[in-house]
C-alpha positions in Angstrom: -63.3 70.7 14.6 -63.9 73.5 12.2 -60.6 73.2 10.6 -61.5 69.6 10.0 -64.7 70.2 8.7 -63.2 72.7 6.5 -60.3 70.8 5.2 -62.7 67.7 4.3 -65.4 69.2 3.1 -65.7 67.7 -0.4 -65.3 64.2 1.3 -68.3 64.6 3.5 -70.1 66.3 0.8 -69.2 63.1 -1.4 -70.2 60.8 1.7 -73.5 62.4 2.0 -74.4 62.3 -1.7 -73.2 58.7 -2.2 -75.9 57.7 1.0 -78.4 59.8 -0.8 -78.1 58.0 -3.9 -78.2 54.5 -2.2 -81.3 55.6 -0.5 -83.0 56.5 -3.8 -81.6 53.2 -5.7 -83.4 51.2 -3.0 -86.5 52.7 -3.6 -86.0 52.0 -7.1 -85.5 48.6 -6.3 -88.3 48.1 -4.1 -90.7 49.9 -6.8 -89.3 47.7 -9.2 -89.9 44.6 -7.1 -93.5 45.5 -6.4 -94.2 45.8 -10.2 -92.7 42.4 -11.0 -95.2 40.9 -8.7 -98.0 42.7 -9.9 -97.2 41.8 -13.3 -96.2 38.4 -12.2 -100.2 37.9 -10.5 -101.4 39.4 -13.7 -99.5 37.0 -16.1 -100.5 34.0 -13.6 -104.3 34.7 -14.2 -103.7 35.1 -17.7 -102.2 31.8 -17.9 -105.4 30.5 -16.0 -107.9 31.8 -18.6 -106.1 30.6 -21.4 -105.7 27.3 -20.2 -109.2 27.1 -19.4 -110.0 28.3 -23.0 -107.6 25.4 -24.9 -109.4 23.0 -22.3 -112.8 24.1 -24.0 -111.4 24.2 -27.6 -109.8 20.3 -27.0 -113.3 19.1 -25.6 -114.8 20.9 -28.8 -112.1 19.2 -31.5 -112.8 15.7 -29.8 -116.3 16.5 -30.1 -116.0 17.3 -33.8 -113.9 14.3 -34.7 -116.0 11.9 -32.9 -118.8 13.2 -34.9 -116.4 13.2 -38.4 -115.5 9.6 -37.4 -119.4 8.8 -37.2 -120.0 10.4 -40.7 -117.1 8.8 -42.3 -118.6 5.7 -40.8 -122.1 6.5 -42.4 -120.3 7.2 -45.6 -118.6 4.0 -45.6 -121.8 2.1 -45.2 -123.8 4.1 -47.9 -121.0 2.6 -50.0 -121.1 -0.5 -49.1 -125.0 -0.5 -49.7 -125.0 0.5 -53.2 
């Protein structure tokens, strides 16, 4: 048994190193997956906020367009009355 260990110690050490590296790699993958999930959640919140703001801007632009149409109508009537 001892001679087998002495004969194959580089292979055994390499296997242990590969296993340790794979465990470390899996840990990093899990960490990155959690980070991606956090970022996606944050982006969804930001998208919701931007959508709300765009809706408000759209409403204001619609109101402004209506007012401009009213003013245009007033100016046309004023010109016709002259």
